[in-house]
VOLUMKOL-420343 format. One record per residue (C-alpha): residue in one letter; residue number from 1; x, y, z. Coordinates in Angstrom, 1 decimal, decimal comma. Each point is the difference from the previous one (the first is absolute). Example, Ala and Ser with C-alpha at 12.3 -4.5 7.8 and 13.67 -1.06 7.14 Angstrom:
2
R  rest   nr    east   north      up
R     a    1    12,3    -4,5     7,8
R     s    2     1,4     3,4    -0,7
//
This chain:
236
R  rest   nr    east   north      up
R     m    1    22,5    12,5    -1,6
R     a    2    -1,6    -3,5     0,5
R     q    3     0,1    -0,6    -3,8
R     t    4     3,7     0,9    -0,1
R     m    5     0,8    -2,3     2,9
R     l    6    -1,9    -2,9    -1,6
R     q    7     1,6     0,6    -3,4
R     k    8     3,5    -0,1     1,6
R     a    9    -0,9    -3,1     1,9
R     l   10    -1,2    -1,7    -3,1
R     t   11     3,2     1,0    -1,9
R     d   12     2,0    -1,6     2,8
R     d   13    -2,1    -3,1     0,0
R     p   14    -1,8    -0,3    -3,4
R     d   15    -1,4    -3,5     0,7
R     n   16    -1,8     1,1     3,2
R     l   17    -3,7    -0,5    -0,9
R     e   18    -1,2     1,6     3,3
R     i   19     1,8     3,3    -0,7
R     a   20    -1,2    -0,1    -3,6
R     v   21    -3,6    -0,4     1,1
R     a   22     0,4     2,8     2,6
R     l   23     1,3     2,3    -2,6
R     s   24    -2,8    -0,9    -2,5
R     s   25    -2,6     0,6     2,7
R     l   26     1,4     3,4     0,9
R     q   27     0,3     1,1    -3,7
R     l   28    -3,6    -1,2    -0,6
R     r   29    -1,1     2,2     2,8
R     g   30     1,8     2,7    -1,8
R     i   31    -2,0    -0,6    -3,1
R     q   32    -3,2     0,3     1,9
R     m   33     1,3     3,3     1,6
R     v   34     1,2     1,2    -3,5
R     w   35     3,7     0,2     1,0
R     f   36     1,1    -1,0    -3,5
R     s   37    -0,3     1,5    -3,5
R     p   38    -2,1    -2,1    -2,4
R     d   39     3,0    -1,5    -1,6
R     e   40     1,6    -0,9     3,4
R     a   41    -3,2    -1,5     1,2
R     v   42    -0,1    -2,3    -3,1
R     a   43     3,5    -1,2     0,8
R     v   44    -0,8    -0,5     3,7
R     e   45    -3,1    -2,0    -0,8
R     a   46     1,9    -2,3    -2,4
R     r   47     2,8    -0,7     2,5
R     a   48    -2,5    -0,5     2,9
R     n   49    -2,1    -2,4    -2,1
R     a   50     3,1    -2,2    -0,8
R     t   51     1,2     0,1     3,6
R     l   52    -3,4    -0,8     1,5
R     e   53    -0,8    -2,8    -2,4
R     q   54     3,3    -1,6     0,9
R     a   55    -0,7     0,5     3,7
R     l   56    -3,5    -1,5    -0,2
R     r   57     1,5    -3,1    -1,6
R     s   58     2,6    -0,3     2,7
R     k   59    -2,2     1,1     3,0
R     p   60    -3,7    -0,3    -0,9
R     n   61    -1,1     0,3     3,7
R     s   62     2,3     2,9     1,0
R     i   63    -2,0     2,9     1,5
R     p   64     2,5     2,7    -1,3
R     v   65    -0,1    -1,6    -3,5
R     l   66    -3,8    -0,2    -0,1
R     e   67    -0,3     3,5     1,4
R     a   68     2,5     1,4    -2,6
R     y   69    -1,8    -1,9    -2,8
R     c   70    -3,3     1,4     1,2
R     r   71     1,5     3,5    -0,1
R     f   72     1,3    -0,7    -3,5
R     l   73    -3,5    -1,0    -1,2
R     s   74    -1,5     3,1     1,6
R     a   75     2,6     2,4    -1,3
R     t   76    -0,5    -1,4    -3,6
R     n   77    -3,8     0,3     0,3
R     h   78    -0,7    -3,8     0,1
R     f   79    -2,6     0,5     2,7
R     v   80    -1,9    -3,2     0,0
R     e   81     3,2    -2,1     0,0
R     s   82     1,4     2,2     2,8
R     l   83    -3,0    -0,8     2,2
R     v   84     0,7    -3,8    -0,4
R     t   85     3,7     0,4     0,7
R     c   86    -0,5     2,3     3,0
R     a   87    -2,6    -2,4     1,4
R     r   88     2,6    -2,7    -0,2
R     a   89     2,4     2,1     2,0
R     l   90    -2,7     0,7     2,6
R     s   91    -0,6    -3,8     0,3
R     f   92     3,6    -0,2     1,5
R     d   93    -0,2     3,3     1,9
R     p   94    -3,6     1,2     0,6
R     w   95     1,2     3,2     1,8
R     n   96     2,1     1,3    -2,9
R     g   97    -1,1     3,6    -0,4
R     s   98     2,0     0,5    -3,1
R     a   99    -1,7    -2,9    -1,8
R     l  100    -3,4     1,3     1,3
R     y  101     0,8     3,4    -1,4
R     l  102     0,8    -1,4    -3,4
R     i  103    -3,3    -2,1     0,1
R     g  104    -1,9     3,2     0,8
R     l  105     1,8     1,9    -2,8
R     g  106    -1,1    -2,8    -2,5
R     q  107    -3,5     0,3     1,3
R     i  108     0,1     3,7    -0,6
R     y  109     1,0    -0,3    -3,6
R     l  110    -2,7    -2,7    -0,5
R     g  111    -2,6     2,4     1,2
R     r  112    -0,7    -1,9     3,3
R     f  113     0,3     3,0     2,2
R     d  114    -1,9    -1,3     3,0
R     d  115     2,1    -3,2     0,0
R     a  116     3,1     2,1    -0,2
R     l  117    -1,0     2,1     2,9
R     a  118    -0,6    -3,1     2,1
R     t  119     3,4    -1,4    -1,0
R     f  120     1,8     3,2     1,0
R     r  121    -1,9     0,1     3,3
R     q  122     1,1    -3,5     0,7
R     a  123     3,6     1,0    -0,7
R     d  124    -0,4     2,9     2,4
R     r  125    -1,3    -2,3     2,7
R     y  126     3,0    -2,4    -0,4
R     d  127     2,4     3,0    -0,3
R     t  128     2,9    -2,0    -1,2
R     p  129     2,6     0,7    -1,2
R     p  130     0,0     3,5     1,5
R     a  131     2,3     1,4    -2,7
R     s  132    -2,8    -0,6    -2,6
R     r  133    -2,8     1,6     2,2
R     w  134    -0,3     3,1    -2,2
R     t  135    -0,9    -2,1    -3,1
R     w  136    -3,2    -1,6     1,3
R     l  137    -1,0     3,3     1,6
R     l  138     0,4     1,7    -3,4
R     g  139    -1,9    -2,9    -1,6
R     a  140    -2,9     0,4     2,4
R     g  141    -0,1     3,7    -0,8
R     l  142     0,1    -0,7    -3,7
R     a  143    -2,8    -2,5     0,2
R     n  144    -2,2     2,5     1,9
R     v  145     0,8     2,8    -2,5
R     l  146    -0,8    -2,3    -2,9
R     m  147    -3,4    -0,8     1,6
R     g  148    -0,7     3,8     0,6
R     r  149     0,4    -0,3     3,8
R     d  150     2,4     2,9     0,1
R     e  151    -0,5     1,0     3,7
R     e  152     0,6    -3,6     1,0
R     a  153     3,2    -0,1    -2,1
R     l  154     1,6     3,0     1,7
R     p  155     1,2    -1,6     3,3
R     w  156     1,4    -3,0    -1,9
R     l  157     1,9     2,3    -2,4
R     q  158     1,2     2,3     2,8
R     r  159     1,3    -3,0     2,0
R     s  160     1,9    -1,3    -3,1
R     i  161     1,6     3,4    -0,7
R     a  162     1,0     0,3     3,7
R     i  163     2,1    -3,2    -0,4
R     t  164     1,3     0,6    -3,5
R     p  165    -0,4     3,6    -1,0
R     a  166     2,1     0,1    -3,2
R     t  167    -1,8    -2,1    -2,5
R     g  168    -1,9     3,0    -1,5
R     r  169    -2,8    -2,2    -1,4
R     s  170    -1,5    -0,3     3,4
R     h  171    -0,3     3,8     0,2
R     l  172    -1,6     0,1    -3,5
R     l  173    -2,6    -2,6     1,1
R     l  174    -0,6     2,0     3,2
R     a  175    -0,6     3,1    -2,1
R     a  176    -2,8    -1,8    -1,9
R     a  177    -1,6    -1,0     3,3
R     y  178     0,2     3,5     1,3
R     q  179    -1,3     1,5    -3,2
R     r  180    -3,1    -2,2    -0,1
R     s  181    -0,6     0,7     3,7
R     g  182    -0,1     3,7    -0,7
R     r  183     3,3     0,7     1,8
R     f  184     1,4     1,9    -3,0
R     e  185     2,9     1,8     1,7
R     e  186     1,3    -3,2     1,5
R     a  187    -0,4    -1,7    -3,4
R     r  188     2,1     2,7    -1,7
R     a  189     2,7    -0,3     2,7
R     a  190     0,1    -3,8    -0,4
R     i  191     0,3     0,3    -3,8
R     a  192     2,9     2,5     0,5
R     e  193     1,8    -2,4     2,4
R     g  194    -0,6    -2,9    -2,4
R     l  195     1,4     1,9    -2,9
R     r  196     3,0     1,1     2,1
R     l  197     0,8    -3,7     0,7
R     r  198    -0,9    -1,2    -3,5
R     p  199     0,9     2,9    -2,4
R     g  200    -1,3    -0,4    -3,5
R     t  201    -3,2    -1,9     1,1
R     t  202    -3,0     0,8    -2,1
R     r  203    -3,4    -1,5    -0,8
R     l  204     1,7    -2,2    -2,6
R     n  205     2,5    -1,7     2,3
R     v  206    -1,4     0,3     3,5
R     w  207    -1,0    -3,7     0,2
R     p  208     1,7    -3,2    -1,2
R     p  209    -1,1    -1,6    -3,3
R     m  210    -3,5    -1,5     0,1
R     k  211     0,7    -3,0    -2,2
R     n  212    -2,3    -2,9     1,1
R     a  213    -1,9     2,2     2,4
R     s  214    -3,8    -0,3     0,1
R     p  215    -2,2     2,6    -1,5
R     v  216    -1,4     0,7     3,4
R     c  217     3,5     0,7     1,3
R     i  218     0,9     2,2    -2,9
R     a  219    -3,1     2,1     0,3
R     a  220     0,5     0,5     3,8
R     f  221     3,6     1,0    -0,6
R     d  222    -1,1     2,5    -2,6
R     r  223    -2,3     1,7     2,5
R     v  224     2,8     0,2     2,5
R     v  225     2,4     1,5    -2,5
R     q  226    -2,6     2,6    -0,9
R     a  227    -0,2     1,0     3,6
R     e  228     3,8     0,3     0,1
R     v  229    -0,1     2,2    -3,1
R     d  230    -2,8     2,1     1,6
R     a  231     2,4     0,4     3,0
R     g  232     2,8     1,2    -2,2
R     l  233     1,7    -3,0    -1,6
R     p  234     1,3     1,1    -3,4
R     e  235    -1,8    -1,4    -3,1
R     q  236     3,3    -0,6    -1,8
//
C-alpha cells in the first residue's frame, strides 16, 4: 500500500526528490525483508543507487537522505561504508533508532556481536521512532542468538513478534533459540509458524546473502541455521 502510494505520487511529481528518496528507502527495506525476487531486487538497487546519489549531491546533510543511503549500503552488503554513513546520520539526529538499527546490523555482519547488542540496547532506550521498535528488538535477539545466549534472546524476540508478528523470519530465529534451550515442542511450533508466513523457506534461503560478512558471522549463522533445521526447517 505505502509503495503504491509513493509510486503514484512520484508519477504525479517526477522531479520531487523527497518522494523519490522515501520510495527508495521503503523499497530497500523490502530488499532486506526479501519482498522482491532476485531480478526485481537488482532493478530496485540500481534505481535506488541513482536516486540516492543525486539526493546526496543535492542535500548532503539531509537526515532522510543519509538514512536512506545508509539503508542502501546495508541492503547491498557494504557494511563498513554503512557504518560511516549511519554515523553521519546520527550526528544530526542522535536518537534515530532506525539509523542505530542499521549500525547494529552492520556490526552483526562484521562479527562484532557485543557491539551490535549494545547498539540495539541503545535504540531500545531511545525508543524512537516507535514504528521501528520491532527492528531493534529483533536485532537484540539476533545478536544474543549468534553469541549462543539463547535464553537471553527469547524475551527480545517475543517482544518483537508481539509488535510485528508477520515477518516469518523472526519466528524462525525464535525456533533456533527454543531448540538450543531444550524447548523442542515450542521450537517446532515456531518453525511451523515461520514456514506458514514464509512458505518455501529452506536451509538454502533462510538468511540473506552473506557477501562481505565476516567469517565469525558466517560461522555463527551456520550454527543458528542448523538449530532451525533440527527444529524442522526443510533442508531444501
